[in-house]
C-alpha positions as CSV (number, residue, x, y, z in Angstrom):
1,X,-22.4,-1.7,29.3
2,X,-21.3,1.9,28.5
3,X,-19.7,2.0,25.1
4,X,-17.3,4.8,24.1
5,X,-17.1,6.3,20.6
6,X,-13.5,7.3,20.0
7,X,-12.8,10.7,18.5
8,X,-9.6,10.0,16.5
9,X,-7.9,11.1,13.3
10,X,-7.3,8.6,10.6
11,X,-3.7,7.7,11.7
12,X,-4.8,7.3,15.3
13,X,-7.8,5.2,14.1
14,X,-5.3,2.5,13.0
15,X,-5.3,1.4,16.7
16,X,-8.8,0.1,16.1
17,X,-7.6,-2.2,13.3
18,X,-4.9,-3.8,15.4
19,X,-7.3,-4.0,18.4
20,X,-9.9,-5.8,16.4
21,X,-7.3,-8.2,14.9
22,X,-6.1,-9.1,18.4
23,X,-9.7,-9.4,19.6
24,X,-10.7,-11.7,16.8
25,X,-7.6,-13.8,17.4
26,X,-8.8,-14.3,21.0
27,X,-12.0,-15.9,19.7
28,X,-10.4,-18.3,17.3
29,X,-10.3,-22.1,18.1
30,X,-6.4,-22.0,18.3
31,X,-5.5,-18.4,19.1
32,X,-1.9,-17.2,18.6
33,X,-1.9,-14.4,21.1
34,X,-4.9,-15.4,23.2
35,X,-5.5,-12.0,24.9
36,X,-9.1,-11.9,26.1
37,X,-8.7,-8.3,27.3
38,X,-8.5,-7.2,23.7
39,X,-11.9,-8.8,22.9
40,X,-13.4,-7.1,26.0
41,X,-12.0,-3.8,24.9
42,X,-13.3,-4.1,21.4
43,X,-16.8,-4.7,22.8
44,X,-16.6,-1.4,24.7
45,X,-15.8,0.6,21.6
46,X,-18.7,2.1,19.7
47,X,-17.4,1.4,16.2
48,X,-18.5,-0.7,13.2
49,X,-15.5,-3.0,13.1
50,X,-17.1,-4.9,10.2
51,X,-16.1,-2.1,7.9
52,X,-12.5,-3.1,8.3
53,X,-13.2,-6.5,6.7
54,X,-10.2,-8.2,8.4
55,X,-8.9,-11.4,6.8
56,X,-7.3,-14.3,8.7
57,X,-3.9,-13.4,7.3
58,X,-4.1,-10.0,9.0
59,X,-5.6,-11.3,12.2
60,X,-3.0,-14.1,12.6
61,X,-0.1,-11.9,11.4
62,X,-1.0,-9.1,13.9
63,X,-1.3,-11.6,16.7
64,X,2.0,-13.4,15.9
65,X,4.0,-10.2,15.7
66,X,2.6,-9.0,19.1
67,X,3.5,-12.4,20.6
68,X,7.1,-12.2,19.4
69,X,7.5,-8.6,20.6
70,X,6.1,-9.7,24.0
71,X,8.7,-12.4,24.0
72,X,11.4,-9.8,23.4
73,X,10.2,-7.6,26.2
74,X,10.0,-10.5,28.7
75,X,13.5,-11.6,27.8
76,X,14.9,-8.1,28.3
77,X,13.1,-7.4,31.6
78,X,14.1,-10.8,33.0
79,X,17.7,-9.8,32.4
80,X,17.2,-6.1,33.5
81,X,14.5,-6.2,36.3
82,X,14.8,-2.5,36.9
83,X,14.6,-1.4,33.2
84,X,12.4,1.1,31.6
85,X,10.0,-0.1,28.9
86,X,8.6,2.2,26.2
87,X,5.7,0.9,24.2
88,X,5.7,3.5,21.4
89,X,2.3,4.0,19.6
90,X,0.7,1.7,22.2
91,X,-2.8,2.3,21.1
92,X,-5.1,0.1,23.2
93,X,-2.7,-2.8,23.3
94,X,-2.5,-4.6,26.6
95,X,1.1,-5.7,26.3
96,X,1.9,-4.5,29.8
97,X,-0.7,-7.0,31.2
98,X,0.5,-9.8,29.0
99,X,4.2,-9.3,29.9
100,X,3.5,-8.7,33.6
101,X,7.0,-7.2,34.1
102,X,8.9,-7.4,37.4
103,X,7.9,-4.8,40.0
104,X,11.2,-2.9,39.5
105,X,10.4,-2.2,35.8
106,X,9.0,1.2,34.9
107,X,6.7,0.9,31.9
108,X,5.5,3.8,29.7
109,X,2.6,3.5,27.3
110,X,3.1,6.3,24.8
111,X,0.8,7.6,22.1
112,X,-1.0,10.7,21.0
113,X,-2.8,12.6,23.8
114,X,-6.2,11.6,22.4
115,X,-5.2,8.0,22.4
116,X,-3.8,8.1,25.9
117,X,-7.0,9.7,27.1
118,X,-9.1,6.9,25.5
119,X,-6.8,4.4,27.1
120,X,-7.2,5.9,30.5
121,X,-11.0,5.6,30.2
122,X,-10.9,1.9,29.2
123,X,-8.0,0.3,31.0
124,X,-7.0,0.0,34.6
125,X,-3.8,1.8,35.4
126,X,-0.8,-0.5,35.1
127,X,1.7,1.8,33.5
128,X,2.7,5.4,33.1
129,X,0.8,7.1,30.3
130,X,2.5,9.6,28.2
131,X,0.5,11.6,25.6
132,X,2.9,13.1,23.1
133,X,3.4,13.6,19.3
134,X,6.3,11.3,18.6
135,X,7.1,13.1,15.4
136,X,8.2,16.2,17.5
137,X,11.4,16.5,19.4
138,X,11.6,16.7,23.2
139,X,9.2,13.8,23.9
140,X,11.8,12.0,26.0
141,X,12.2,14.8,28.5
142,X,9.6,13.2,30.8
143,X,11.4,9.9,31.0
144,X,14.1,8.6,33.3
145,X,17.6,8.4,31.8
146,X,19.6,6.3,34.2
147,X,18.5,2.8,33.4
148,X,18.6,0.5,30.4
149,X,15.5,0.7,28.2
150,X,13.5,-1.7,26.1
151,X,11.9,0.2,23.2
152,X,9.0,-1.4,21.3
153,X,7.7,0.2,18.1
154,X,4.9,-2.0,16.7
155,X,3.2,-0.9,13.5
156,X,4.6,2.6,13.6
157,X,7.0,2.6,10.8
158,X,4.7,3.0,7.8
159,X,2.6,5.8,9.3
160,X,5.1,8.4,10.4
161,X,5.9,10.9,7.7
162,X,9.3,11.5,6.1
163,X,12.3,10.5,8.3
164,X,10.4,11.1,11.6
165,X,10.6,7.5,12.6
166,X,14.4,7.6,12.4
167,X,14.4,10.9,14.3
168,X,12.2,9.4,17.0
169,X,14.5,6.4,17.4
170,X,17.6,8.6,17.5
171,X,16.1,10.7,20.3
172,X,15.1,7.6,22.3
173,X,18.5,5.8,22.0
174,X,20.4,9.0,22.9
175,X,18.3,9.4,26.0
176,X,19.2,6.1,27.6
177,X,22.6,4.6,28.5
178,X,21.8,1.3,26.7
179,X,19.0,-1.0,25.7
180,X,17.2,-2.7,22.9
181,X,14.8,-1.7,20.2
182,X,12.3,-4.2,18.8
183,X,10.0,-3.5,15.9
184,X,8.1,-5.2,13.1
185,X,10.2,-4.2,10.0
186,X,8.2,-3.4,6.9
187,X,10.0,-3.6,3.7
188,X,9.5,-0.7,1.2
189,X,7.2,-2.9,-0.9
190,X,5.2,-4.1,2.1
191,X,4.7,-0.5,3.3
192,X,3.7,0.7,-0.2
193,X,1.3,-2.2,-0.7
194,X,-0.4,-1.5,2.6
195,X,-2.2,1.5,1.2
196,X,-4.1,-0.8,-1.2
197,X,-5.1,-3.2,1.6
198,X,-8.9,-2.8,2.0
199,X,-8.6,-2.5,5.8
200,X,-6.2,0.4,5.5
201,X,-8.2,2.0,2.7
202,X,-11.3,1.8,4.9
203,X,-9.4,4.1,7.3
204,X,-8.3,6.5,4.6
205,X,-4.6,5.9,5.3
206,X,-1.7,6.2,2.9
207,X,1.2,4.2,4.2
208,X,4.7,4.7,2.7
209,X,7.7,4.1,5.0
210,X,9.8,0.9,5.1
211,X,13.3,-0.5,4.6
212,X,14.6,-3.7,3.0
213,X,18.0,-4.4,4.5
214,X,17.6,-5.2,8.2
215,X,21.0,-3.5,8.8
216,X,19.8,-0.2,7.4
217,X,18.8,1.2,10.8
218,X,22.5,0.9,11.8
219,X,23.0,3.9,9.5
220,X,20.5,6.1,11.3
221,X,23.1,7.4,13.7
222,X,21.1,5.9,16.6
223,X,24.0,3.5,17.7
224,X,21.9,0.5,16.7
225,X,23.4,-3.0,16.1
226,X,21.3,-5.7,14.7
227,X,20.8,-8.6,17.0
228,X,18.2,-10.7,15.2
229,X,15.9,-10.8,12.2
230,X,12.9,-13.2,12.8
231,X,11.0,-14.2,9.7
232,X,7.6,-14.9,11.1
233,X,6.5,-17.2,8.3
234,X,9.0,-19.7,9.9
235,X,7.8,-19.3,13.5
236,X,6.5,-22.5,15.2
237,X,3.3,-20.6,16.1
238,X,2.3,-20.8,12.4
239,X,1.0,-24.3,13.3
240,X,-1.8,-22.4,15.1
241,X,-3.0,-20.7,11.9
242,X,-6.2,-21.9,10.3
243,X,-6.1,-23.8,7.0
244,X,-5.5,-22.8,4.2
245,X,-3.5,-19.9,5.6
246,X,-1.1,-22.4,7.4
247,X,-0.3,-24.1,4.1
248,X,0.2,-20.8,2.3
249,X,2.5,-19.5,5.1
250,X,4.6,-22.6,5.0
251,X,5.0,-22.2,1.3
252,X,6.1,-18.6,1.7
253,X,8.6,-19.6,4.4
254,X,10.6,-21.4,1.8
255,X,11.7,-18.1,0.3
256,X,13.6,-15.5,2.6
257,X,12.7,-12.8,0.1
258,X,8.9,-13.5,0.2
259,X,9.1,-14.0,4.0
260,X,10.5,-10.5,4.5
261,X,7.5,-9.1,2.6
262,X,5.1,-11.0,4.9
263,X,6.1,-10.3,8.5
264,X,9.4,-9.9,10.3
265,X,10.6,-8.9,13.8
266,X,13.8,-7.0,14.1
267,X,15.8,-6.5,17.3
268,X,18.7,-4.1,17.8
269,X,21.0,-3.4,20.7
270,X,22.1,0.2,21.4
């Protein structure tokens, strides 16, 4: 089998961390996401994933947040079968295959040009690929603007500099007549602590961006209204976690404050 060695900068290389986490989840006795395509993709990458030293907490947490974001996409596209879906910072995620949207949905997988090129080499075409720098204005010019949109931003928040995440969301919500935004919402502490995580340190990343109040994005002038905050420590899928992670997660679930530091999914209407 031909293996591809990716030429990526440190921020782009974070896609390998999430890819490997989803791949390892697929091989667990009770997988949370159960996406065999991710394991197949990881096998095709010429990279020493052992350097990342992924722990069960990161593997299961990454799989669970992906599953919940998939659920949000499926719910939206079931109600809006001609919607536009934007998977921002898609990396090598195979969400479009997992969600299997209605034929009337137009799906865009969006990431840096280098990442999109890598994706085109490794995955069959199932979506429109858009290679852009999301920190620069004008990236929505190639998108339709006459239908509701489901915007997914998984794992992006801590890695975009300054207020570029907010600027990116403002441009997206201004472009479409209506829709939803779903993201995993890092608190400020969680984003700060990430840079000391050994998997992030292995990639040379310094993460910094986050927000505590789930209603803070309503102040971004992006016409966002909070629909739901899901504390994933309380998700029923925690029953699939291995011991002792399952016991620890149930203990954390007793505290909303601690649960927000662990993992949460936020959904907004615009």
